[in-house]
PDB file of N, CA, C, O and CB in Angstrom:
ATOM      1  N   MET A   1       9.711   1.582  17.732  1.00  0.00           N
ATOM      2  CA  MET A   1      10.838   0.085  18.579  1.00  0.00           C
ATOM      3  C   MET A   1      12.162   0.435  17.893  1.00  0.00           C
ATOM      4  O   MET A   1      13.065   1.059  18.450  1.00  0.00           O
ATOM      5  CB  MET A   1      10.336  -2.059  18.048  1.00  0.00           C
ATOM      6  N   ILE A   2      12.204  -0.056  16.533  1.00  0.00           N
ATOM      7  CA  ILE A   2      13.520   0.762  14.627  1.00  0.00           C
ATOM      8  C   ILE A   2      14.123   1.829  16.281  1.00  0.00           C
ATOM      9  O   ILE A   2      14.457   1.398  17.384  1.00  0.00           O
ATOM     10  CB  ILE A   2      11.967   2.587  12.119  1.00  0.00           C
ATOM     11  N   ALA A   3      14.070   2.774  15.946  1.00  0.00           N
ATOM     12  CA  ALA A   3      13.798   3.612  17.368  1.00  0.00           C
ATOM     13  C   ALA A   3      15.179   3.635  18.006  1.00  0.00           C
ATOM     14  O   ALA A   3      16.399   3.760  17.902  1.00  0.00           O
ATOM     15  CB  ALA A   3      12.605   2.830  18.509  1.00  0.00           C
ATOM     16  N   ARG A   4      13.922   3.388  18.861  1.00  0.00           N
ATOM     17  CA  ARG A   4      14.084   2.306  20.613  1.00  0.00           C
ATOM     18  C   ARG A   4      15.841   1.874  20.402  1.00  0.00           C
ATOM     19  O   ARG A   4      16.856   2.497  20.711  1.00  0.00           O
ATOM     20  CB  ARG A   4      12.653   0.112  20.656  1.00  0.00           C
ATOM     21  N   GLU A   5      15.676   0.753  19.847  1.00  0.00           N
ATOM     22  CA  GLU A   5      16.547  -0.419  19.705  1.00  0.00           C
ATOM     23  C   GLU A   5      17.611   0.546  19.072  1.00  0.00           C
ATOM     24  O   GLU A   5      18.775   0.221  19.303  1.00  0.00           O
ATOM     25  CB  GLU A   5      15.955  -1.840  18.750  1.00  0.00           C
ATOM     26  N   CYS A   6      17.480   1.329  18.548  1.00  0.00           N
ATOM     27  CA  CYS A   6      18.989   2.151  17.278  1.00  0.00           C
ATOM     28  C   CYS A   6      19.051   3.193  19.013  1.00  0.00           C
ATOM     29  O   CYS A   6      19.879   3.771  19.717  1.00  0.00           O
ATOM     30  CB  CYS A   6      18.209   3.626  14.732  1.00  0.00           C
ATOM     31  N   SER A   7      18.492   3.078  19.001  1.00  0.00           N
ATOM     32  CA  SER A   7      18.875   4.481  20.263  1.00  0.00           C
ATOM     33  C   SER A   7      19.538   5.730  19.415  1.00  0.00           C
ATOM     34  O   SER A   7      20.697   6.099  19.226  1.00  0.00           O
ATOM     35  CB  SER A   7      20.346   3.925  21.702  1.00  0.00           C
ATOM     36  N   ILE A   8      17.561   6.450  18.773  1.00  0.00           N
ATOM     37  CA  ILE A   8      17.332   7.948  17.307  1.00  0.00           C
ATOM     38  C   ILE A   8      16.359   8.303  18.490  1.00  0.00           C
ATOM     39  O   ILE A   8      15.855   7.719  19.450  1.00  0.00           O
ATOM     40  CB  ILE A   8      16.394   7.619  15.032  1.00  0.00           C
ATOM     41  N   ASP A   9      16.354   9.153  18.111  1.00  0.00           N
ATOM     42  CA  ASP A   9      14.912   9.844  18.549  1.00  0.00           C
ATOM     43  C   ASP A   9      14.230   9.749  17.202  1.00  0.00           C
ATOM     44  O   ASP A   9      14.537  10.116  16.068  1.00  0.00           O
ATOM     45  CB  ASP A   9      14.979  11.593  19.172  1.00  0.00           C
ATOM     46  N   ASP A  10      12.797   8.885  17.942  1.00  0.00           N
ATOM     47  CA  ASP A  10      11.767   8.224  16.949  1.00  0.00           C
ATOM     48  C   ASP A  10      10.895   9.870  15.525  1.00  0.00           C
ATOM     49  O   ASP A  10      10.284   9.677  14.473  1.00  0.00           O
ATOM     50  CB  ASP A  10      10.154   7.308  18.479  1.00  0.00           C
ATOM     51  N   ALA A  11      11.259  11.244  16.205  1.00  0.00           N
ATOM     52  CA  ALA A  11      11.582  11.210  14.610  1.00  0.00           C
ATOM     53  C   ALA A  11      12.566  11.641  13.953  1.00  0.00           C
ATOM     54  O   ALA A  11      12.073  11.977  12.876  1.00  0.00           O
ATOM     55  CB  ALA A  11      10.821  11.749  13.958  1.00  0.00           C
ATOM     56  N   ASP A  12      13.356  11.787  13.931  1.00  0.00           N
ATOM     57  CA  ASP A  12      14.609  11.472  13.525  1.00  0.00           C
ATOM     58  C   ASP A  12      14.674   9.776  12.767  1.00  0.00           C
ATOM     59  O   ASP A  12      15.855   9.513  12.538  1.00  0.00           O
ATOM     60  CB  ASP A  12      15.548  11.672  14.931  1.00  0.00           C
ATOM     61  N   ILE A  13      14.051   9.007  12.485  1.00  0.00           N
ATOM     62  CA  ILE A  13      13.885   7.949  11.800  1.00  0.00           C
ATOM     63  C   ILE A  13      13.976   7.482  10.636  1.00  0.00           C
ATOM     64  O   ILE A  13      14.489   6.424  10.274  1.00  0.00           O
ATOM     65  CB  ILE A  13      13.211   7.750  11.939  1.00  0.00           C
ATOM     66  N   GLU A  14      13.179   8.744   9.691  1.00  0.00           N
ATOM     67  CA  GLU A  14      13.167   8.717   8.299  1.00  0.00           C
ATOM     68  C   GLU A  14      14.067   8.788   8.293  1.00  0.00           C
ATOM     69  O   GLU A  14      14.608   7.915   7.614  1.00  0.00           O
ATOM     70  CB  GLU A  14      12.616   9.394   7.499  1.00  0.00           C
ATOM     71  N   THR A  15      14.957   9.733   8.933  1.00  0.00           N
ATOM     72  CA  THR A  15      16.539  10.472   8.011  1.00  0.00           C
ATOM     73  C   THR A  15      17.298   8.650   7.921  1.00  0.00           C
ATOM     74  O   THR A  15      17.397   7.891   6.956  1.00  0.00           O
ATOM     75  CB  THR A  15      18.047  12.203   9.543  1.00  0.00           C
ATOM     76  N   TYR A  16      17.594   8.526   8.965  1.00  0.00           N
ATOM     77  CA  TYR A  16      18.305   7.022   8.775  1.00  0.00           C
ATOM     78  C   TYR A  16      17.868   6.170   7.897  1.00  0.00           C
ATOM     79  O   TYR A  16      18.646   5.435   7.290  1.00  0.00           O
ATOM     80  CB  TYR A  16      18.270   6.216   9.878  1.00  0.00           C
ATOM     81  N   LEU A  17      16.492   6.152   7.699  1.00  0.00           N
ATOM     82  CA  LEU A  17      16.403   4.702   7.237  1.00  0.00           C
ATOM     83  C   LEU A  17      15.487   5.309   5.408  1.00  0.00           C
ATOM     84  O   LEU A  17      15.031   6.368   4.977  1.00  0.00           O
ATOM     85  CB  LEU A  17      15.139   3.400   8.770  1.00  0.00           C
ATOM     86  N   GLU A  18      15.635   3.957   4.910  1.00  0.00           N
ATOM     87  CA  GLU A  18      14.730   4.116   3.560  1.00  0.00           C
ATOM     88  C   GLU A  18      13.424   4.878   3.359  1.00  0.00           C
ATOM     89  O   GLU A  18      12.676   5.091   4.314  1.00  0.00           O
ATOM     90  CB  GLU A  18      14.341   2.873   3.182  1.00  0.00           C
ATOM     91  N   PRO A  19      13.232   5.161   2.509  1.00  0.00           N
ATOM     92  CA  PRO A  19      11.575   5.677   2.369  1.00  0.00           C
ATOM     93  C   PRO A  19      10.886   4.370   2.695  1.00  0.00           C
ATOM     94  O   PRO A  19      10.204   4.374   3.719  1.00  0.00           O
ATOM     95  CB  PRO A  19      11.015   6.307   0.645  1.00  0.00           C
ATOM     96  N   ASN A  20      10.956   3.184   1.948  1.00  0.00           N
ATOM     97  CA  ASN A  20       9.947   2.083   2.243  1.00  0.00           C
ATOM     98  C   ASN A  20      10.430   1.626   3.323  1.00  0.00           C
ATOM     99  O   ASN A  20       9.643   0.791   3.769  1.00  0.00           O
ATOM    100  CB  ASN A  20       9.726   0.986   1.248  1.00  0.00           C
ATOM    101  N   TYR A  21      11.462   1.763   4.076  1.00  0.00           N
ATOM    102  CA  TYR A  21      10.952   0.213   5.813  1.00  0.00           C
ATOM    103  C   TYR A  21      10.670  -0.559   6.039  1.00  0.00           C
ATOM    104  O   TYR A  21      10.994  -1.692   6.392  1.00  0.00           O
ATOM    105  CB  TYR A  21      10.237  -0.031   6.704  1.00  0.00           C
ATOM    106  N   ARG A  22       9.343   0.538   5.666  1.00  0.00           N
ATOM    107  CA  ARG A  22       8.105  -0.041   6.439  1.00  0.00           C
ATOM    108  C   ARG A  22       7.870  -1.501   6.117  1.00  0.00           C
ATOM    109  O   ARG A  22       7.751  -2.493   6.836  1.00  0.00           O
ATOM    110  CB  ARG A  22       6.763   0.758   6.078  1.00  0.00           C
ATOM    111  N   ASP A  23       7.836  -1.279   4.547  1.00  0.00           N
ATOM    112  CA  ASP A  23       7.780  -2.135   3.445  1.00  0.00           C
ATOM    113  C   ASP A  23       8.713  -3.956   3.795  1.00  0.00           C
ATOM    114  O   ASP A  23       8.279  -5.096   3.956  1.00  0.00           O
ATOM    115  CB  ASP A  23       8.588  -1.049   2.106  1.00  0.00           C
ATOM    116  N   LYS A  24       9.835  -3.465   3.778  1.00  0.00           N
ATOM    117  CA  LYS A  24      10.176  -4.962   4.854  1.00  0.00           C
ATOM    118  C   LYS A  24      10.342  -5.260   5.748  1.00  0.00           C
ATOM    119  O   LYS A  24      11.416  -5.711   6.146  1.00  0.00           O
ATOM    120  CB  LYS A  24      10.873  -5.578   4.896  1.00  0.00           C
ATOM    121  N   PHE A  25       8.663  -5.024   6.835  1.00  0.00           N
ATOM    122  CA  PHE A  25       8.323  -5.878   7.942  1.00  0.00           C
ATOM    123  C   PHE A  25       7.386  -6.877   7.112  1.00  0.00           C
ATOM    124  O   PHE A  25       7.223  -8.078   6.896  1.00  0.00           O
ATOM    125  CB  PHE A  25       7.580  -5.054   9.288  1.00  0.00           C
ATOM    126  N   LEU A  26       7.040  -6.027   6.892  1.00  0.00           N
ATOM    127  CA  LEU A  26       5.402  -6.375   6.034  1.00  0.00           C
ATOM    128  C   LEU A  26       6.439  -8.167   5.199  1.00  0.00           C
ATOM    129  O   LEU A  26       7.428  -8.277   4.473  1.00  0.00           O
ATOM    130  CB  LEU A  26       4.638  -4.289   4.078  1.00  0.00           C
ATOM    131  N   PRO A  27       5.026  -9.682   6.162  1.00  0.00           N
ATOM    132  CA  PRO A  27       5.721 -10.376   5.770  1.00  0.00           C
ATOM    133  C   PRO A  27       4.523 -10.906   4.294  1.00  0.00           C
ATOM    134  O   PRO A  27       3.372 -10.697   3.911  1.00  0.00           O
ATOM    135  CB  PRO A  27       6.287 -11.355   7.044  1.00  0.00           C
ATOM    136  N   HIS A  28       5.917 -11.791   3.847  1.00  0.00           N
ATOM    137  CA  HIS A  28       5.411 -12.210   1.693  1.00  0.00           C
ATOM    138  C   HIS A  28       6.413 -12.934   1.463  1.00  0.00           C
ATOM    139  O   HIS A  28       7.231 -13.194   2.345  1.00  0.00           O
ATOM    140  CB  HIS A  28       5.435 -10.732   0.136  1.00  0.00           C
ATOM    141  N   LEU A  29       6.492 -13.308   0.422  1.00  0.00           N
ATOM    142  CA  LEU A  29       6.965 -14.969   0.370  1.00  0.00           C
ATOM    143  C   LEU A  29       7.033 -15.117  -1.653  1.00  0.00           C
ATOM    144  O   LEU A  29       6.487 -15.793  -2.524  1.00  0.00           O
ATOM    145  CB  LEU A  29       5.242 -16.388   1.408  1.00  0.00           C
ATOM    146  N   ASP A  30       8.236 -13.825  -1.545  1.00  0.00           N
ATOM    147  CA  ASP A  30       8.652 -13.661  -2.697  1.00  0.00           C
ATOM    148  C   ASP A  30       9.656 -15.052  -2.689  1.00  0.00           C
ATOM    149  O   ASP A  30       9.542 -16.056  -1.985  1.00  0.00           O
ATOM    150  CB  ASP A  30       9.280 -12.139  -2.924  1.00  0.00           C
ATOM    151  N   ALA A  31      10.961 -14.649  -4.017  1.00  0.00           N
ATOM    152  CA  ALA A  31      11.378 -15.573  -4.116  1.00  0.00           C
ATOM    153  C   ALA A  31      12.880 -16.148  -2.672  1.00  0.00           C
ATOM    154  O   ALA A  31      13.130 -17.042  -1.863  1.00  0.00           O
ATOM    155  CB  ALA A  31      11.614 -15.349  -5.622  1.00  0.00           C
ATOM    156  N   PRO A  32      13.353 -15.036  -3.141  1.00  0.00           N
ATOM    157  CA  PRO A  32      14.536 -15.214  -1.711  1.00  0.00           C
ATOM    158  C   PRO A  32      14.010 -15.976  -0.222  1.00  0.00           C
ATOM    159  O   PRO A  32      14.581 -16.733   0.562  1.00  0.00           O
ATOM    160  CB  PRO A  32      15.011 -13.438  -1.125  1.00  0.00           C
ATOM    161  N   ILE A  33      12.633 -15.372  -0.263  1.00  0.00           N
ATOM    162  CA  ILE A  33      11.951 -16.453   1.735  1.00  0.00           C
ATOM    163  C   ILE A  33      11.265 -17.754   0.611  1.00  0.00           C
ATOM    164  O   ILE A  33      10.069 -17.887   0.870  1.00  0.00           O
ATOM    165  CB  ILE A  33       9.712 -15.118   3.391  1.00  0.00           C
ATOM    166  N   LEU A  34      11.586 -18.419  -0.186  1.00  0.00           N
ATOM    167  CA  LEU A  34      11.147 -19.639  -0.758  1.00  0.00           C
ATOM    168  C   LEU A  34      11.645 -19.389  -1.023  1.00  0.00           C
ATOM    169  O   LEU A  34      11.448 -18.508  -1.861  1.00  0.00           O
ATOM    170  CB  LEU A  34      10.357 -20.235  -1.229  1.00  0.00           C
ATOM    171  N   GLU A  35      13.422 -19.912  -0.608  1.00  0.00           N
ATOM    172  CA  GLU A  35      14.648 -20.456  -1.440  1.00  0.00           C
ATOM    173  C   GLU A  35      15.254 -20.353   0.243  1.00  0.00           C
ATOM    174  O   GLU A  35      15.897 -21.383   0.448  1.00  0.00           O
ATOM    175  CB  GLU A  35      15.501 -19.324  -3.087  1.00  0.00           C
ATOM    176  N   ALA A  36      15.254 -19.709   1.133  1.00  0.00           N
ATOM    177  CA  ALA A  36      15.877 -19.865   2.425  1.00  0.00           C
ATOM    178  C   ALA A  36      14.895 -20.915   3.098  1.00  0.00           C
ATOM    179  O   ALA A  36      15.350 -21.612   4.005  1.00  0.00           O
ATOM    180  CB  ALA A  36      16.032 -18.402   3.266  1.00  0.00           C
ATOM    181  N   VAL A  37      13.542 -21.072   2.696  1.00  0.00           N
ATOM    182  CA  VAL A  37      12.817 -22.198   3.239  1.00  0.00           C
ATOM    183  C   VAL A  37      13.071 -23.136   2.842  1.00  0.00           C
ATOM    184  O   VAL A  37      12.735 -24.104   3.526  1.00  0.00           O
ATOM    185  CB  VAL A  37      11.710 -22.243   3.198  1.00  0.00           C
ATOM    186  N   GLY A  38      13.777 -23.393   1.570  1.00  0.00           N
ATOM    187  CA  GLY A  38      13.999 -24.778   0.864  1.00  0.00           C
ATOM    188  C   GLY A  38      15.233 -25.005   1.587  1.00  0.00           C
ATOM    189  O   GLY A  38      15.394 -26.180   1.917  1.00  0.00           O
ATOM    190  N   VAL A  39      16.329 -24.035   1.989  1.00  0.00           N
ATOM    191  CA  VAL A  39      17.708 -24.617   2.736  1.00  0.00           C
ATOM    192  C   VAL A  39      17.380 -24.855   4.021  1.00  0.00           C
ATOM    193  O   VAL A  39      18.269 -25.209   4.796  1.00  0.00           O
ATOM    194  CB  VAL A  39      19.000 -23.645   2.769  1.00  0.00           C
ATOM    195  N   VAL A  40      15.623 -24.652   4.606  1.00  0.00           N
ATOM    196  CA  VAL A  40      16.372 -24.459   5.515  1.00  0.00           C
ATOM    197  C   VAL A  40      15.247 -26.329   6.035  1.00  0.00           C
ATOM    198  O   VAL A  40      15.326 -26.766   7.184  1.00  0.00           O
ATOM    199  CB  VAL A  40      16.358 -22.516   6.440  1.00  0.00           C
ATOM    200  N   LYS A  41      13.963 -27.406   4.426  1.00  0.00           N
ATOM    201  CA  LYS A  41      13.777 -27.875   4.524  1.00  0.00           C
ATOM    202  C   LYS A  41      15.347 -28.617   4.893  1.00  0.00           C
ATOM    203  O   LYS A  41      15.835 -29.083   5.922  1.00  0.00           O
ATOM    204  CB  LYS A  41      12.880 -27.869   3.869  1.00  0.00           C
ATOM    205  N   ASP A  42      15.849 -28.445   3.418  1.00  0.00           N
ATOM    206  CA  ASP A  42      17.063 -29.655   3.121  1.00  0.00           C
ATOM    207  C   ASP A  42      18.140 -29.319   4.164  1.00  0.00           C
ATOM    208  O   ASP A  42      19.027 -29.295   3.311  1.00  0.00           O
ATOM    209  CB  ASP A  42      17.848 -29.600   1.392  1.00  0.00           C
ATOM    210  N   PHE A  43      18.375 -29.220   4.568  1.00  0.00           N
ATOM    211  CA  PHE A  43      19.309 -29.329   6.935  1.00  0.00           C
ATOM    212  C   PHE A  43      17.877 -30.581   7.531  1.00  0.00           C
ATOM    213  O   PHE A  43      17.776 -31.766   7.847  1.00  0.00           O
ATOM    214  CB  PHE A  43      18.923 -26.414   8.729  1.00  0.00           C
ATOM    215  N   LEU A  44      17.222 -29.664   7.431  1.00  0.00           N
ATOM    216  CA  LEU A  44      16.457 -31.442   8.069  1.00  0.00           C
ATOM    217  C   LEU A  44      15.391 -32.041   7.689  1.00  0.00           C
ATOM    218  O   LEU A  44      14.269 -32.204   8.168  1.00  0.00           O
ATOM    219  CB  LEU A  44      15.981 -31.562   9.474  1.00  0.00           C
ATOM    220  N   LEU A  45      16.229 -32.515   6.208  1.00  0.00           N
ATOM    221  CA  LEU A  45      15.537 -32.763   5.664  1.00  0.00           C
ATOM    222  C   LEU A  45      17.236 -34.476   5.346  1.00  0.00           C
ATOM    223  O   LEU A  45      17.215 -35.695   5.178  1.00  0.00           O
ATOM    224  CB  LEU A  45      14.721 -31.312   4.590  1.00  0.00           C
ATOM    225  N   GLU A  46      18.322 -33.390   5.445  1.00  0.00           N
ATOM    226  CA  GLU A  46      19.820 -34.204   5.573  1.00  0.00           C
ATOM    227  C   GLU A  46      19.880 -34.966   7.297  1.00  0.00           C
ATOM    228  O   GLU A  46      20.291 -35.967   7.884  1.00  0.00           O
ATOM    229  CB  GLU A  46      21.398 -32.754   5.351  1.00  0.00           C
ATOM    230  N   ASN A  47      19.178 -33.716   7.521  1.00  0.00           N
ATOM    231  CA  ASN A  47      20.151 -33.931   9.646  1.00  0.00           C
ATOM    232  C   ASN A  47      18.560 -35.542   9.436  1.00  0.00           C
ATOM    233  O   ASN A  47      18.505 -36.659   8.921  1.00  0.00           O
ATOM    234  CB  ASN A  47      19.544 -31.332  12.080  1.00  0.00           C
ATOM    235  N   GLY A  48      18.130 -35.123   9.790  1.00  0.00           N
ATOM    236  CA  GLY A  48      17.078 -37.021   9.956  1.00  0.00           C
ATOM    237  C   GLY A  48      15.780 -36.770  10.188  1.00  0.00           C
ATOM    238  O   GLY A  48      14.839 -37.560  10.112  1.00  0.00           O
ATOM    239  N   PHE A  49      15.774 -35.424  10.526  1.00  0.00           N
ATOM    240  CA  PHE A  49      14.270 -34.005  11.266  1.00  0.00           C
ATOM    241  C   PHE A  49      13.006 -34.765  10.019  1.00  0.00           C
ATOM    242  O   PHE A  49      12.323 -35.690  10.456  1.00  0.00           O
ATOM    243  CB  PHE A  49      14.803 -31.149  10.651  1.00  0.00           C
ATOM    244  N   ILE A  50      12.866 -34.482   9.087  1.00  0.00           N
ATOM    245  CA  ILE A  50      12.376 -34.432   8.327  1.00  0.00           C
ATOM    246  C   ILE A  50      12.259 -35.548   7.040  1.00  0.00           C
ATOM    247  O   ILE A  50      12.899 -35.431   5.996  1.00  0.00           O
ATOM    248  CB  ILE A  50      12.691 -33.484   8.270  1.00  0.00           C
ATOM    249  N   ASP A  51      11.119 -36.867   7.397  1.00  0.00           N
ATOM    250  CA  ASP A  51      11.542 -37.933   6.775  1.00  0.00           C
ATOM    251  C   ASP A  51      11.576 -37.791   5.523  1.00  0.00           C
ATOM    252  O   ASP A  51      12.417 -38.422   4.883  1.00  0.00           O
ATOM    253  CB  ASP A  51      10.935 -38.910   7.043  1.00  0.00           C
ATOM    254  N   ARG A  52      10.824 -37.076   4.988  1.00  0.00           N
ATOM    255  CA  ARG A  52      10.309 -37.598   3.419  1.00  0.00           C
ATOM    256  C   ARG A  52      10.348 -36.274   2.268  1.00  0.00           C
ATOM    257  O   ARG A  52       9.401 -35.498   2.140  1.00  0.00           O
ATOM    258  CB  ARG A  52       8.436 -38.228   3.535  1.00  0.00           C
ATOM    259  N   ASP A  53      11.574 -36.189   1.503  1.00  0.00           N
ATOM    260  CA  ASP A  53      11.628 -34.195   0.850  1.00  0.00           C
ATOM    261  C   ASP A  53      10.328 -34.465  -0.102  1.00  0.00           C
ATOM    262  O   ASP A  53      10.033 -35.457  -0.770  1.00  0.00           O
ATOM    263  CB  ASP A  53      13.569 -33.441  -0.509  1.00  0.00           C
ATOM    264  N   PHE A  54       9.292 -32.535   0.185  1.00  0.00           N
ATOM    265  CA  PHE A  54       8.911 -32.514  -0.666  1.00  0.00           C
ATOM    266  C   PHE A  54       9.408 -30.802  -1.024  1.00  0.00           C
ATOM    267  O   PHE A  54      10.442 -30.181  -0.777  1.00  0.00           O
ATOM    268  CB  PHE A  54       7.582 -33.101  -0.569  1.00  0.00           C
ATOM    269  N   SER A  55       7.735 -30.320  -1.928  1.00  0.00           N
ATOM    270  CA  SER A  55       8.095 -28.879  -2.538  1.00  0.00           C
ATOM    271  C   SER A  55       8.187 -27.950  -1.635  1.00  0.00           C
ATOM    272  O   SER A  55       8.095 -28.651  -0.627  1.00  0.00           O
ATOM    273  CB  SER A  55       7.160 -28.340  -3.491  1.00  0.00           C
ATOM    274  N   VAL A  56       8.352 -26.405  -1.085  1.00  0.00           N
ATOM    275  CA  VAL A  56       8.776 -25.584  -0.359  1.00  0.00           C
ATOM    276  C   VAL A  56       7.591 -25.617  -1.352  1.00  0.00           C
ATOM    277  O   VAL A  56       6.458 -25.980  -1.034  1.00  0.00           O
ATOM    278  CB  VAL A  56      10.118 -24.844   0.033  1.00  0.00           C
ATOM    279  N   VAL A  57       7.910 -25.260  -2.420  1.00  0.00           N
ATOM    280  CA  VAL A  57       7.145 -24.249  -4.020  1.00  0.00           C
ATOM    281  C   VAL A  57       5.257 -24.655  -3.267  1.00  0.00           C
ATOM    282  O   VAL A  57       4.637 -23.919  -2.500  1.00  0.00           O
ATOM    283  CB  VAL A  57       7.666 -25.551  -6.628  1.00  0.00           C
ATOM    284  N   ASP A  58       4.736 -26.143  -3.881  1.00  0.00           N
ATOM    285  CA  ASP A  58       3.553 -26.838  -3.253  1.00  0.00           C
ATOM    286  C   ASP A  58       3.255 -26.552  -2.459  1.00  0.00           C
ATOM    287  O   ASP A  58       2.150 -26.010  -2.451  1.00  0.00           O
ATOM    288  CB  ASP A  58       3.468 -27.827  -3.007  1.00  0.00           C
ATOM    289  N   TRP A  59       4.423 -26.769  -0.462  1.00  0.00           N
ATOM    290  CA  TRP A  59       4.356 -26.843   0.244  1.00  0.00           C
ATOM    291  C   TRP A  59       3.135 -25.601   0.892  1.00  0.00           C
ATOM    292  O   TRP A  59       1.989 -25.756   1.315  1.00  0.00           O
ATOM    293  CB  TRP A  59       5.517 -27.078   0.396  1.00  0.00           C
ATOM    294  N   ILE A  60       3.949 -24.434   0.740  1.00  0.00           N
ATOM    295  CA  ILE A  60       3.736 -23.385   0.791  1.00  0.00           C
ATOM    296  C   ILE A  60       2.627 -22.913   0.140  1.00  0.00           C
ATOM    297  O   ILE A  60       2.758 -22.880  -1.084  1.00  0.00           O
ATOM    298  CB  ILE A  60       4.627 -22.930   0.551  1.00  0.00           C
ATOM    299  N   ASP A  61       0.550 -22.170   0.994  1.00  0.00           N
ATOM    300  CA  ASP A  61      -0.314 -22.198   0.126  1.00  0.00           C
ATOM    301  C   ASP A  61       0.154 -20.152   0.898  1.00  0.00           C
ATOM    302  O   ASP A  61       0.642 -19.599   1.884  1.00  0.00           O
ATOM    303  CB  ASP A  61      -2.079 -23.473   0.237  1.00  0.00           C
ATOM    304  N   PRO A  62      -0.507 -19.822  -0.560  1.00  0.00           N
ATOM    305  CA  PRO A  62       0.136 -17.459  -0.270  1.00  0.00           C
ATOM    306  C   PRO A  62      -1.618 -17.765   0.347  1.00  0.00           C
ATOM    307  O   PRO A  62      -1.835 -16.835   1.124  1.00  0.00           O
ATOM    308  CB  PRO A  62       0.546 -15.424  -2.740  1.00  0.00           C
ATOM    309  N   ARG A  63      -2.602 -18.485   0.297  1.00  0.00           N
ATOM    310  CA  ARG A  63      -4.085 -17.770   0.955  1.00  0.00           C
ATOM    311  C   ARG A  63      -3.839 -17.059   2.330  1.00  0.00           C
ATOM    312  O   ARG A  63      -4.386 -15.958   2.268  1.00  0.00           O
ATOM    313  CB  ARG A  63      -5.361 -19.031   1.301  1.00  0.00           C
ATOM    314  N   PRO A  64      -3.475 -17.171   3.066  1.00  0.00           N
ATOM    315  CA  PRO A  64      -3.887 -16.940   4.058  1.00  0.00           C
ATOM    316  C   PRO A  64      -2.932 -15.564   3.477  1.00  0.00           C
ATOM    317  O   PRO A  64      -3.548 -14.580   3.066  1.00  0.00           O
ATOM    318  CB  PRO A  64      -3.765 -17.965   5.395  1.00  0.00           C
ATOM    319  N   LEU A  65      -1.875 -15.566   3.475  1.00  0.00           N
ATOM    320  CA  LEU A  65      -0.906 -13.981   3.379  1.00  0.00           C
ATOM    321  C   LEU A  65      -1.786 -13.705   2.096  1.00  0.00           C
ATOM    322  O   LEU A  65      -2.896 -13.601   2.618  1.00  0.00           O
ATOM    323  CB  LEU A  65       1.291 -14.005   3.050  1.00  0.00           C
ATOM    324  N   ALA A  66      -1.948 -13.552   0.964  1.00  0.00           N
ATOM    325  CA  ALA A  66      -2.923 -12.934   0.807  1.00  0.00           C
ATOM    326  C   ALA A  66      -3.907 -11.800   0.885  1.00  0.00           C
ATOM    327  O   ALA A  66      -4.111 -10.629   0.566  1.00  0.00           O
ATOM    328  CB  ALA A  66      -3.076 -13.330   0.964  1.00  0.00           C
ATOM    329  N   GLU A  67      -4.565 -13.217   1.715  1.00  0.00           N
ATOM    330  CA  GLU A  67      -6.009 -12.044   2.447  1.00  0.00           C
ATOM    331  C   GLU A  67      -5.765 -11.483   3.249  1.00  0.00           C
ATOM    332  O   GLU A  67      -6.695 -10.688   3.386  1.00  0.00           O
ATOM    333  CB  GLU A  67      -7.269 -12.460   3.068  1.00  0.00           C
ATOM    334  N   ALA A  68      -4.884 -11.285   4.154  1.00  0.00           N
ATOM    335  CA  ALA A  68      -4.258 -10.323   5.538  1.00  0.00           C
ATOM    336  C   ALA A  68      -4.045  -9.449   4.875  1.00  0.00           C
ATOM    337  O   ALA A  68      -4.800  -8.477   4.884  1.00  0.00           O
ATOM    338  CB  ALA A  68      -2.941 -10.664   6.483  1.00  0.00           C
ATOM    339  N   ARG A  69      -2.821  -9.509   3.988  1.00  0.00           N
ATOM    340  CA  ARG A  69      -2.812  -8.270   3.405  1.00  0.00           C
ATOM    341  C   ARG A  69      -3.906  -7.848   2.577  1.00  0.00           C
ATOM    342  O   ARG A  69      -3.676  -6.675   2.283  1.00  0.00           O
ATOM    343  CB  ARG A  69      -1.762  -8.171   2.729  1.00  0.00           C
ATOM    344  N   ARG A  70      -5.208  -8.305   1.949  1.00  0.00           N
ATOM    345  CA  ARG A  70      -5.775  -7.396   1.396  1.00  0.00           C
ATOM    346  C   ARG A  70      -7.041  -7.026   2.503  1.00  0.00           C
ATOM    347  O   ARG A  70      -7.982  -6.277   2.243  1.00  0.00           O
ATOM    348  CB  ARG A  70      -6.119  -7.853  -0.065  1.00  0.00           C
ATOM    349  N   LEU A  71      -6.865  -7.602   3.545  1.00  0.00           N
ATOM    350  CA  LEU A  71      -7.824  -7.246   5.070  1.00  0.00           C
ATOM    351  C   LEU A  71      -7.344  -5.794   4.805  1.00  0.00           C
ATOM    352  O   LEU A  71      -7.936  -4.739   4.578  1.00  0.00           O
ATOM    353  CB  LEU A  71      -7.283  -8.108   6.991  1.00  0.00           C
ATOM    354  N   GLU A  72      -5.725  -6.234   4.952  1.00  0.00           N
ATOM    355  CA  GLU A  72      -5.437  -5.125   5.999  1.00  0.00           C
ATOM    356  C   GLU A  72      -5.024  -3.254   5.358  1.00  0.00           C
ATOM    357  O   GLU A  72      -4.561  -2.251   5.902  1.00  0.00           O
ATOM    358  CB  GLU A  72      -3.941  -5.867   6.892  1.00  0.00           C
ATOM    359  N   GLY A  73      -5.540  -3.613   3.880  1.00  0.00           N
ATOM    360  CA  GLY A  73      -5.216  -2.877   2.863  1.00  0.00           C
ATOM    361  C   GLY A  73      -3.813  -2.952   1.992  1.00  0.00           C
ATOM    362  O   GLY A  73      -3.816  -2.505   0.845  1.00  0.00           O
ATOM    363  N   VAL A  74      -2.553  -3.555   2.586  1.00  0.00           N
ATOM    364  CA  VAL A  74      -1.467  -3.319   1.571  1.00  0.00           C
ATOM    365  C   VAL A  74      -1.482  -4.162   1.207  1.00  0.00           C
ATOM    366  O   VAL A  74      -2.124  -5.117   1.645  1.00  0.00           O
ATOM    367  CB  VAL A  74      -0.294  -2.969   1.722  1.00  0.00           C
ATOM    368  N   GLY A  75      -0.188  -4.130  -0.538  1.00  0.00           N
ATOM    369  CA  GLY A  75      -0.225  -4.173  -1.108  1.00  0.00           C
ATOM    370  C   GLY A  75      -0.788  -5.185  -1.737  1.00  0.00           C
ATOM    371  O   GLY A  75      -0.827  -5.202  -2.967  1.00  0.00           O
TER     372      GLY A  75
END
């Protein structure tokens, strides 16, 4: 899919992307992601789309993602 979008031959994709590029497509809940969710949450709060503030870290349950990654054998 990446090769097609970038008009690169499938066989050459490894030449143009860093070795661990596939890992970047896996869902994760690291600090930058949680910070980004926090920014969106703050926007929604400030603009009246949600009524009360909450902790993003407390709100997100990492267990389903961890289980899915375990079942798929990734990270």
